[in-house]
Jmol script that loads the backbone (N, CA, C; Angstrom):
load data "model"
ATOM      1  N   MET A   1      -7.002 -35.474  26.375  1.00  0.00           N
ATOM      2  CA  MET A   1      -8.101 -35.126  25.321  1.00  0.00           C
ATOM      3  C   MET A   1      -7.623 -35.511  23.958  1.00  0.00           C
ATOM      4  N   HIS A   2      -8.399 -36.229  23.301  1.00  0.00           N
ATOM      5  CA  HIS A   2      -8.091 -36.683  21.973  1.00  0.00           C
ATOM      6  C   HIS A   2      -8.837 -36.047  20.850  1.00  0.00           C
ATOM      7  N   LEU A   3      -8.087 -35.421  19.990  1.00  0.00           N
ATOM      8  CA  LEU A   3      -8.762 -34.796  18.763  1.00  0.00           C
ATOM      9  C   LEU A   3      -8.572 -35.587  17.524  1.00  0.00           C
ATOM     10  N   SER A   4      -9.587 -35.843  16.899  1.00  0.00           N
ATOM     11  CA  SER A   4      -9.476 -36.508  15.613  1.00  0.00           C
ATOM     12  C   SER A   4     -10.506 -35.837  14.622  1.00  0.00           C
ATOM     13  N   LEU A   5     -10.086 -35.765  13.456  1.00  0.00           N
ATOM     14  CA  LEU A   5     -10.975 -35.209  12.506  1.00  0.00           C
ATOM     15  C   LEU A   5     -11.210 -36.317  11.428  1.00  0.00           C
ATOM     16  N   SER A   6     -12.556 -36.359  11.023  1.00  0.00           N
ATOM     17  CA  SER A   6     -12.936 -37.324  10.044  1.00  0.00           C
ATOM     18  C   SER A   6     -12.233 -36.930   8.667  1.00  0.00           C
ATOM     19  N   LEU A   7     -12.307 -37.712   7.624  1.00  0.00           N
ATOM     20  CA  LEU A   7     -11.829 -37.433   6.356  1.00  0.00           C
ATOM     21  C   LEU A   7     -12.609 -36.244   5.730  1.00  0.00           C
ATOM     22  N   SER A   8     -13.838 -36.267   5.899  1.00  0.00           N
ATOM     23  CA  SER A   8     -14.630 -35.149   5.385  1.00  0.00           C
ATOM     24  C   SER A   8     -14.321 -33.851   6.032  1.00  0.00           C
ATOM     25  N   GLN A   9     -14.154 -33.732   7.301  1.00  0.00           N
ATOM     26  CA  GLN A   9     -13.759 -32.574   8.082  1.00  0.00           C
ATOM     27  C   GLN A   9     -12.452 -32.005   7.670  1.00  0.00           C
ATOM     28  N   SER A  10     -11.521 -33.038   7.452  1.00  0.00           N
ATOM     29  CA  SER A  10     -10.154 -32.561   7.023  1.00  0.00           C
ATOM     30  C   SER A  10     -10.220 -31.974   5.552  1.00  0.00           C
ATOM     31  N   ALA A  11     -10.966 -32.651   4.783  1.00  0.00           N
ATOM     32  CA  ALA A  11     -11.112 -32.129   3.409  1.00  0.00           C
ATOM     33  C   ALA A  11     -11.693 -30.731   3.318  1.00  0.00           C
ATOM     34  N   CYS A  12     -12.763 -30.508   4.173  1.00  0.00           N
ATOM     35  CA  CYS A  12     -13.362 -29.192   4.332  1.00  0.00           C
ATOM     36  C   CYS A  12     -12.425 -28.155   4.806  1.00  0.00           C
ATOM     37  N   LEU A  13     -11.601 -28.556   5.810  1.00  0.00           N
ATOM     38  CA  LEU A  13     -10.648 -27.589   6.312  1.00  0.00           C
ATOM     39  C   LEU A  13      -9.659 -27.159   5.261  1.00  0.00           C
ATOM     40  N   ILE A  14      -9.218 -28.200   4.401  1.00  0.00           N
ATOM     41  CA  ILE A  14      -8.227 -27.861   3.282  1.00  0.00           C
ATOM     42  C   ILE A  14      -8.903 -26.977   2.278  1.00  0.00           C
ATOM     43  N   CYS A  15     -10.066 -27.247   1.898  1.00  0.00           N
ATOM     44  CA  CYS A  15     -10.825 -26.407   0.974  1.00  0.00           C
ATOM     45  C   CYS A  15     -10.988 -24.976   1.452  1.00  0.00           C
ATOM     46  N   VAL A  16     -11.242 -24.766   2.752  1.00  0.00           N
ATOM     47  CA  VAL A  16     -11.443 -23.397   3.326  1.00  0.00           C
ATOM     48  C   VAL A  16     -10.079 -22.697   3.283  1.00  0.00           C
ATOM     49  N   ALA A  17      -9.025 -23.417   3.693  1.00  0.00           N
ATOM     50  CA  ALA A  17      -7.709 -22.816   3.619  1.00  0.00           C
ATOM     51  C   ALA A  17      -7.241 -22.438   2.239  1.00  0.00           C
ATOM     52  N   MET A  18      -7.636 -23.216   1.261  1.00  0.00           N
ATOM     53  CA  MET A  18      -7.207 -22.986  -0.189  1.00  0.00           C
ATOM     54  C   MET A  18      -7.987 -21.756  -0.656  1.00  0.00           C
ATOM     55  N   LEU A  19      -9.309 -21.692  -0.220  1.00  0.00           N
ATOM     56  CA  LEU A  19     -10.099 -20.620  -0.703  1.00  0.00           C
ATOM     57  C   LEU A  19      -9.562 -19.257  -0.214  1.00  0.00           C
ATOM     58  N   LEU A  20      -9.190 -19.271   1.091  1.00  0.00           N
ATOM     59  CA  LEU A  20      -8.572 -18.035   1.757  1.00  0.00           C
ATOM     60  C   LEU A  20      -7.360 -17.637   1.058  1.00  0.00           C
ATOM     61  N   VAL A  21      -6.441 -18.558   0.849  1.00  0.00           N
ATOM     62  CA  VAL A  21      -5.255 -18.354   0.085  1.00  0.00           C
ATOM     63  C   VAL A  21      -5.442 -17.790  -1.203  1.00  0.00           C
ATOM     64  N   THR A  22      -6.313 -18.314  -2.054  1.00  0.00           N
ATOM     65  CA  THR A  22      -6.613 -17.904  -3.384  1.00  0.00           C
ATOM     66  C   THR A  22      -7.289 -16.574  -3.318  1.00  0.00           C
ATOM     67  N   HIS A  23      -8.277 -16.206  -2.448  1.00  0.00           N
ATOM     68  CA  HIS A  23      -8.855 -14.989  -2.359  1.00  0.00           C
ATOM     69  C   HIS A  23      -7.785 -13.903  -2.016  1.00  0.00           C
ATOM     70  N   ALA A  24      -6.876 -14.140  -1.091  1.00  0.00           N
ATOM     71  CA  ALA A  24      -5.940 -13.128  -0.727  1.00  0.00           C
ATOM     72  C   ALA A  24      -4.939 -12.915  -1.857  1.00  0.00           C
ATOM     73  N   ALA A  25      -4.684 -13.925  -2.709  1.00  0.00           N
ATOM     74  CA  ALA A  25      -3.718 -13.645  -3.789  1.00  0.00           C
ATOM     75  C   ALA A  25      -4.297 -12.912  -4.888  1.00  0.00           C
ATOM     76  N   CYS A  26      -5.706 -12.801  -4.885  1.00  0.00           N
ATOM     77  CA  CYS A  26      -6.425 -12.113  -6.067  1.00  0.00           C
ATOM     78  C   CYS A  26      -6.771 -10.675  -5.769  1.00  0.00           C
ATOM     79  N   GLU A  27      -6.541 -10.329  -4.545  1.00  0.00           N
ATOM     80  CA  GLU A  27      -6.956  -8.882  -4.138  1.00  0.00           C
ATOM     81  C   GLU A  27      -5.763  -8.019  -4.247  1.00  0.00           C
ATOM     82  N   PRO A  28      -5.994  -6.738  -4.677  1.00  0.00           N
ATOM     83  CA  PRO A  28      -5.036  -5.762  -4.703  1.00  0.00           C
ATOM     84  C   PRO A  28      -4.331  -5.551  -3.364  1.00  0.00           C
ATOM     85  N   MET A  29      -3.161  -5.308  -3.226  1.00  0.00           N
ATOM     86  CA  MET A  29      -2.454  -5.072  -1.960  1.00  0.00           C
ATOM     87  C   MET A  29      -2.795  -3.729  -1.403  1.00  0.00           C
ATOM     88  N   LYS A  30      -3.387  -3.712  -0.078  1.00  0.00           N
ATOM     89  CA  LYS A  30      -3.604  -2.400   0.560  1.00  0.00           C
ATOM     90  C   LYS A  30      -2.361  -1.882   1.133  1.00  0.00           C
ATOM     91  N   LEU A  31      -2.165  -0.585   1.136  1.00  0.00           N
ATOM     92  CA  LEU A  31      -1.001   0.099   1.665  1.00  0.00           C
ATOM     93  C   LEU A  31      -1.084   0.255   3.262  1.00  0.00           C
ATOM     94  N   HIS A  32       0.109  -0.010   3.876  1.00  0.00           N
ATOM     95  CA  HIS A  32       0.100   0.256   5.318  1.00  0.00           C
ATOM     96  C   HIS A  32       0.962   1.431   5.475  1.00  0.00           C
ATOM     97  N   SER A  33       2.222   1.293   5.688  1.00  0.00           N
ATOM     98  CA  SER A  33       3.128   2.463   5.840  1.00  0.00           C
ATOM     99  C   SER A  33       3.890   2.761   4.566  1.00  0.00           C
ATOM    100  N   CYS A  34       4.261   1.649   3.799  1.00  0.00           N
ATOM    101  CA  CYS A  34       4.806   1.799   2.583  1.00  0.00           C
ATOM    102  C   CYS A  34       4.556   0.329   1.892  1.00  0.00           C
ATOM    103  N   CYS A  35       4.801   0.307   0.572  1.00  0.00           N
ATOM    104  CA  CYS A  35       4.569  -0.888  -0.085  1.00  0.00           C
ATOM    105  C   CYS A  35       5.716  -1.795   0.091  1.00  0.00           C
ATOM    106  N   GLU A  36       5.511  -2.958   0.647  1.00  0.00           N
ATOM    107  CA  GLU A  36       6.522  -3.995   0.799  1.00  0.00           C
ATOM    108  C   GLU A  36       6.449  -4.956  -0.285  1.00  0.00           C
ATOM    109  N   ARG A  37       5.245  -5.056  -0.821  1.00  0.00           N
ATOM    110  CA  ARG A  37       4.763  -6.018  -1.940  1.00  0.00           C
ATOM    111  C   ARG A  37       3.913  -5.293  -2.913  1.00  0.00           C
ATOM    112  N   THR A  38       3.746  -5.806  -4.019  1.00  0.00           N
ATOM    113  CA  THR A  38       2.841  -5.244  -5.002  1.00  0.00           C
ATOM    114  C   THR A  38       1.947  -6.332  -5.679  1.00  0.00           C
ATOM    115  N   SER A  39       0.871  -5.899  -6.185  1.00  0.00           N
ATOM    116  CA  SER A  39      -0.086  -6.832  -6.918  1.00  0.00           C
ATOM    117  C   SER A  39      -0.270  -6.283  -8.327  1.00  0.00           C
ATOM    118  N   SER A  40      -0.347  -7.202  -9.280  1.00  0.00           N
ATOM    119  CA  SER A  40      -0.671  -6.915 -10.669  1.00  0.00           C
ATOM    120  C   SER A  40      -2.178  -6.974 -10.990  1.00  0.00           C
ATOM    121  N   TYR A  41      -2.936  -7.287  -9.972  1.00  0.00           N
ATOM    122  CA  TYR A  41      -4.484  -7.416 -10.062  1.00  0.00           C
ATOM    123  C   TYR A  41      -5.067  -6.192 -10.315  1.00  0.00           C
ATOM    124  N   PRO A  42      -5.878  -5.958 -11.296  1.00  0.00           N
ATOM    125  CA  PRO A  42      -6.543  -4.644 -11.558  1.00  0.00           C
ATOM    126  C   PRO A  42      -7.523  -4.284 -10.385  1.00  0.00           C
ATOM    127  N   ILE A  43      -7.594  -2.973 -10.168  1.00  0.00           N
ATOM    128  CA  ILE A  43      -8.453  -2.359  -9.147  1.00  0.00           C
ATOM    129  C   ILE A  43      -9.734  -2.096  -9.900  1.00  0.00           C
ATOM    130  N   THR A  44     -10.862  -2.627  -9.371  1.00  0.00           N
ATOM    131  CA  THR A  44     -12.070  -2.571 -10.071  1.00  0.00           C
ATOM    132  C   THR A  44     -12.946  -1.329  -9.626  1.00  0.00           C
ATOM    133  N   THR A  45     -12.578  -0.580  -8.576  1.00  0.00           N
ATOM    134  CA  THR A  45     -13.273   0.498  -8.022  1.00  0.00           C
ATOM    135  C   THR A  45     -12.679   1.738  -8.541  1.00  0.00           C
ATOM    136  N   PRO A  46     -13.363   2.963  -8.748  1.00  0.00           N
ATOM    137  CA  PRO A  46     -12.844   4.095  -9.324  1.00  0.00           C
ATOM    138  C   PRO A  46     -11.583   4.669  -8.661  1.00  0.00           C
ATOM    139  N   ILE A  47     -10.598   4.896  -9.443  1.00  0.00           N
ATOM    140  CA  ILE A  47      -9.302   5.406  -8.954  1.00  0.00           C
ATOM    141  C   ILE A  47      -9.258   6.953  -9.060  1.00  0.00           C
ATOM    142  N   THR A  48      -8.990   7.535  -7.970  1.00  0.00           N
ATOM    143  CA  THR A  48      -8.978   9.009  -7.824  1.00  0.00           C
ATOM    144  C   THR A  48      -7.661   9.618  -7.881  1.00  0.00           C
ATOM    145  N   LYS A  49      -6.569   8.981  -7.384  1.00  0.00           N
ATOM    146  CA  LYS A  49      -5.289   9.557  -7.245  1.00  0.00           C
ATOM    147  C   LYS A  49      -4.195   8.429  -7.413  1.00  0.00           C
ATOM    148  N   CYS A  50      -2.965   8.860  -7.713  1.00  0.00           N
ATOM    149  CA  CYS A  50      -1.874   7.875  -7.734  1.00  0.00           C
ATOM    150  C   CYS A  50      -0.550   8.629  -7.307  1.00  0.00           C
ATOM    151  N   ARG A  51       0.168   7.789  -6.729  1.00  0.00           N
ATOM    152  CA  ARG A  51       1.555   8.199  -6.332  1.00  0.00           C
ATOM    153  C   ARG A  51       2.598   7.216  -6.541  1.00  0.00           C
ATOM    154  N   LEU A  52       3.734   7.668  -7.030  1.00  0.00           N
ATOM    155  CA  LEU A  52       4.846   6.725  -7.205  1.00  0.00           C
ATOM    156  C   LEU A  52       5.741   6.573  -6.050  1.00  0.00           C
ATOM    157  N   GLN A  53       6.052   5.303  -5.722  1.00  0.00           N
ATOM    158  CA  GLN A  53       6.936   5.056  -4.619  1.00  0.00           C
ATOM    159  C   GLN A  53       8.259   4.613  -5.144  1.00  0.00           C
ATOM    160  N   LYS A  54       9.396   5.116  -4.702  1.00  0.00           N
ATOM    161  CA  LYS A  54      10.713   4.658  -5.107  1.00  0.00           C
ATOM    162  C   LYS A  54      11.082   3.516  -4.061  1.00  0.00           C
ATOM    163  N   PRO A  55      11.946   2.603  -4.501  1.00  0.00           N
ATOM    164  CA  PRO A  55      12.415   1.534  -3.628  1.00  0.00           C
ATOM    165  C   PRO A  55      13.377   2.172  -2.601  1.00  0.00           C
ATOM    166  N   SER A  56      13.229   1.820  -1.345  1.00  0.00           N
ATOM    167  CA  SER A  56      14.204   2.139  -0.248  1.00  0.00           C
ATOM    168  C   SER A  56      13.959   1.169   0.931  1.00  0.00           C
ATOM    169  N   GLN A  57      15.049   0.740   1.511  1.00  0.00           N
ATOM    170  CA  GLN A  57      14.964  -0.130   2.692  1.00  0.00           C
ATOM    171  C   GLN A  57      14.127  -1.289   2.368  1.00  0.00           C
ATOM    172  N   HIS A  58      12.980  -1.475   3.139  1.00  0.00           N
ATOM    173  CA  HIS A  58      12.028  -2.555   2.878  1.00  0.00           C
ATOM    174  C   HIS A  58      10.861  -2.184   2.014  1.00  0.00           C
ATOM    175  N   CYS A  59      10.929  -0.960   1.486  1.00  0.00           N
ATOM    176  CA  CYS A  59       9.826  -0.620   0.567  1.00  0.00           C
ATOM    177  C   CYS A  59      10.223  -0.969  -0.873  1.00  0.00           C
ATOM    178  N   VAL A  60       9.249  -1.282  -1.710  1.00  0.00           N
ATOM    179  CA  VAL A  60       9.615  -1.801  -3.089  1.00  0.00           C
ATOM    180  C   VAL A  60       9.056  -0.629  -4.029  1.00  0.00           C
ATOM    181  N   LYS A  61       9.523  -0.597  -5.244  1.00  0.00           N
ATOM    182  CA  LYS A  61       8.982   0.311  -6.285  1.00  0.00           C
ATOM    183  C   LYS A  61       7.620  -0.047  -6.547  1.00  0.00           C
ATOM    184  N   ALA A  62       6.746   0.984  -6.516  1.00  0.00           N
ATOM    185  CA  ALA A  62       5.270   0.722  -6.766  1.00  0.00           C
ATOM    186  C   ALA A  62       4.573   2.023  -7.129  1.00  0.00           C
ATOM    187  N   VAL A  63       3.395   1.716  -7.854  1.00  0.00           N
ATOM    188  CA  VAL A  63       2.433   2.794  -8.113  1.00  0.00           C
ATOM    189  C   VAL A  63       1.354   2.627  -7.131  1.00  0.00           C
ATOM    190  N   ILE A  64       1.054   3.675  -6.257  1.00  0.00           N
ATOM    191  CA  ILE A  64       0.047   3.554  -5.253  1.00  0.00           C
ATOM    192  C   ILE A  64      -1.186   4.288  -5.722  1.00  0.00           C
ATOM    193  N   PHE A  65      -2.247   3.539  -5.954  1.00  0.00           N
ATOM    194  CA  PHE A  65      -3.474   4.090  -6.324  1.00  0.00           C
ATOM    195  C   PHE A  65      -4.422   4.269  -5.151  1.00  0.00           C
ATOM    196  N   THR A  66      -5.094   5.378  -5.160  1.00  0.00           N
ATOM    197  CA  THR A  66      -6.130   5.686  -4.138  1.00  0.00           C
ATOM    198  C   THR A  66      -7.568   5.444  -4.792  1.00  0.00           C
ATOM    199  N   SER A  67      -8.336   4.606  -4.111  1.00  0.00           N
ATOM    200  CA  SER A  67      -9.622   4.311  -4.605  1.00  0.00           C
ATOM    201  C   SER A  67     -10.619   4.156  -3.286  1.00  0.00           C
ATOM    202  N   ASN A  68     -11.640   4.940  -3.331  1.00  0.00           N
ATOM    203  CA  ASN A  68     -12.604   4.944  -2.171  1.00  0.00           C
ATOM    204  C   ASN A  68     -11.971   5.101  -0.877  1.00  0.00           C
ATOM    205  N   GLY A  69     -10.857   5.843  -0.800  1.00  0.00           N
ATOM    206  CA  GLY A  69     -10.165   6.209   0.429  1.00  0.00           C
ATOM    207  C   GLY A  69      -9.105   5.113   0.800  1.00  0.00           C
ATOM    208  N   ASN A  70      -9.073   4.023  -0.012  1.00  0.00           N
ATOM    209  CA  ASN A  70      -8.098   3.003   0.350  1.00  0.00           C
ATOM    210  C   ASN A  70      -6.883   3.180  -0.633  1.00  0.00           C
ATOM    211  N   HIS A  71      -5.738   2.757  -0.240  1.00  0.00           N
ATOM    212  CA  HIS A  71      -4.525   2.849  -1.047  1.00  0.00           C
ATOM    213  C   HIS A  71      -4.030   1.442  -1.424  1.00  0.00           C
ATOM    214  N   PHE A  72      -3.706   1.290  -2.714  1.00  0.00           N
ATOM    215  CA  PHE A  72      -3.336  -0.042  -3.181  1.00  0.00           C
ATOM    216  C   PHE A  72      -2.029  -0.060  -3.889  1.00  0.00           C
ATOM    217  N   CYS A  73      -1.210  -0.926  -3.427  1.00  0.00           N
ATOM    218  CA  CYS A  73       0.266  -1.103  -4.046  1.00  0.00           C
ATOM    219  C   CYS A  73       0.235  -1.929  -5.292  1.00  0.00           C
ATOM    220  N   THR A  74       0.585  -1.336  -6.478  1.00  0.00           N
ATOM    221  CA  THR A  74       0.454  -2.080  -7.635  1.00  0.00           C
ATOM    222  C   THR A  74       1.827  -2.147  -8.299  1.00  0.00           C
ATOM    223  N   TYR A  75       1.982  -3.227  -9.038  1.00  0.00           N
ATOM    224  CA  TYR A  75       3.303  -3.493  -9.809  1.00  0.00           C
ATOM    225  C   TYR A  75       3.459  -2.543 -10.932  1.00  0.00           C
ATOM    226  N   PRO A  76       4.389  -1.635 -10.962  1.00  0.00           N
ATOM    227  CA  PRO A  76       4.493  -0.632 -11.971  1.00  0.00           C
ATOM    228  C   PRO A  76       4.524  -1.112 -13.474  1.00  0.00           C
ATOM    229  N   LYS A  77       4.880  -2.350 -13.654  1.00  0.00           N
ATOM    230  CA  LYS A  77       4.966  -2.816 -15.068  1.00  0.00           C
ATOM    231  C   LYS A  77       3.738  -3.821 -15.385  1.00  0.00           C
ATOM    232  N   ALA A  78       2.759  -3.694 -14.508  1.00  0.00           N
ATOM    233  CA  ALA A  78       1.457  -4.468 -14.938  1.00  0.00           C
ATOM    234  C   ALA A  78       0.833  -3.732 -16.093  1.00  0.00           C
ATOM    235  N   PRO A  79       0.408  -4.520 -17.046  1.00  0.00           N
ATOM    236  CA  PRO A  79      -0.155  -3.886 -18.310  1.00  0.00           C
ATOM    237  C   PRO A  79      -1.148  -2.753 -18.034  1.00  0.00           C
ATOM    238  N   TRP A  80      -2.089  -2.877 -17.103  1.00  0.00           N
ATOM    239  CA  TRP A  80      -3.147  -1.956 -17.018  1.00  0.00           C
ATOM    240  C   TRP A  80      -2.627  -0.656 -16.250  1.00  0.00           C
ATOM    241  N   VAL A  81      -1.559  -0.750 -15.479  1.00  0.00           N
ATOM    242  CA  VAL A  81      -1.064   0.292 -14.655  1.00  0.00           C
ATOM    243  C   VAL A  81      -0.758   1.594 -15.557  1.00  0.00           C
ATOM    244  N   ALA A  82       0.132   1.426 -16.536  1.00  0.00           N
ATOM    245  CA  ALA A  82       0.548   2.533 -17.321  1.00  0.00           C
ATOM    246  C   ALA A  82      -0.662   3.182 -17.989  1.00  0.00           C
ATOM    247  N   ALA A  83      -1.647   2.429 -18.500  1.00  0.00           N
ATOM    248  CA  ALA A  83      -2.784   3.091 -19.081  1.00  0.00           C
ATOM    249  C   ALA A  83      -3.597   3.874 -17.995  1.00  0.00           C
ATOM    250  N   LYS A  84      -3.735   3.357 -16.765  1.00  0.00           N
ATOM    251  CA  LYS A  84      -4.372   4.163 -15.758  1.00  0.00           C
ATOM    252  C   LYS A  84      -3.658   5.505 -15.428  1.00  0.00           C
ATOM    253  N   VAL A  85      -2.353   5.354 -15.300  1.00  0.00           N
ATOM    254  CA  VAL A  85      -1.529   6.577 -14.998  1.00  0.00           C
ATOM    255  C   VAL A  85      -1.717   7.587 -15.986  1.00  0.00           C
ATOM    256  N   LYS A  86      -1.678   7.161 -17.313  1.00  0.00           N
ATOM    257  CA  LYS A  86      -1.935   8.081 -18.476  1.00  0.00           C
ATOM    258  C   LYS A  86      -3.332   8.727 -18.366  1.00  0.00           C
ATOM    259  N   GLU A  87      -4.312   7.826 -18.241  1.00  0.00           N
ATOM    260  CA  GLU A  87      -5.675   8.372 -18.059  1.00  0.00           C
ATOM    261  C   GLU A  87      -5.781   9.424 -17.021  1.00  0.00           C
ATOM    262  N   LEU A  88      -5.288   9.171 -15.811  1.00  0.00           N
ATOM    263  CA  LEU A  88      -5.232  10.177 -14.637  1.00  0.00           C
ATOM    264  C   LEU A  88      -4.590  11.450 -15.197  1.00  0.00           C
ATOM    265  N   ARG A  89      -3.426  11.366 -15.798  1.00  0.00           N
ATOM    266  CA  ARG A  89      -2.637  12.527 -16.234  1.00  0.00           C
ATOM    267  C   ARG A  89      -3.517  13.388 -17.116  1.00  0.00           C
ATOM    268  N   LYS A  90      -4.218  12.568 -18.127  1.00  0.00           N
ATOM    269  CA  LYS A  90      -5.095  13.423 -19.086  1.00  0.00           C
ATOM    270  C   LYS A  90      -6.257  14.184 -18.468  1.00  0.00           C
ATOM    271  N   LYS A  91      -6.711  13.592 -17.219  1.00  0.00           N
ATOM    272  CA  LYS A  91      -7.743  14.105 -16.527  1.00  0.00           C
ATOM    273  C   LYS A  91      -7.256  15.309 -15.584  1.00  0.00           C
ATOM    274  N   GLY A  92      -5.879  15.555 -15.721  1.00  0.00           N
ATOM    275  CA  GLY A  92      -5.321  16.705 -14.887  1.00  0.00           C
ATOM    276  C   GLY A  92      -4.944  16.224 -13.520  1.00  0.00           C
ATOM    277  N   ASN A  93      -4.937  14.942 -13.274  1.00  0.00           N
ATOM    278  CA  ASN A  93      -4.599  14.466 -11.954  1.00  0.00           C
ATOM    279  C   ASN A  93      -3.326  13.457 -12.047  1.00  0.00           C
ATOM    280  N   PRO A  94      -2.083  14.068 -12.383  1.00  0.00           N
ATOM    281  CA  PRO A  94      -0.870  13.199 -12.508  1.00  0.00           C
ATOM    282  C   PRO A  94      -0.552  12.594 -11.218  1.00  0.00           C
ATOM    283  N   CYS A  95       0.273  11.564 -11.317  1.00  0.00           N
ATOM    284  CA  CYS A  95       0.801  10.833 -10.227  1.00  0.00           C
ATOM    285  C   CYS A  95       1.799  11.787  -9.397  1.00  0.00           C
ATOM    286  N   THR A  96       1.810  11.712  -8.140  1.00  0.00           N
ATOM    287  CA  THR A  96       2.862  12.589  -7.411  1.00  0.00           C
ATOM    288  C   THR A  96       3.930  11.601  -6.951  1.00  0.00           C
ATOM    289  N   PHE A  97       4.999  12.199  -6.383  1.00  0.00           N
ATOM    290  CA  PHE A  97       6.214  11.348  -5.889  1.00  0.00           C
ATOM    291  C   PHE A  97       6.246  11.452  -4.453  1.00  0.00           C
TER     292      PHE A  97
END
end "model"
wireframe off; spacefill off
backbone 0.3
color backbone group
């Protein structure tokens, strides 16, 4: 069985792959068991809670925000993160450890 792709099909596959990689890089990282990576990308949905994660074993230092029932691992030194933590604290909802 011989598989061959035309130049236009190959270009299309490359474009789709690049789109998927770019999209994944722009999304906030969702939490699984602990944050192994973080994202600096701002969360655009309403944030209701936050939690600070200290580094240990394979987990990295992170601020974990909860939004619409989802958990997002964010880079603690991202410019918008400190402002959001402060805003939540002022609303009487400080980050937990």
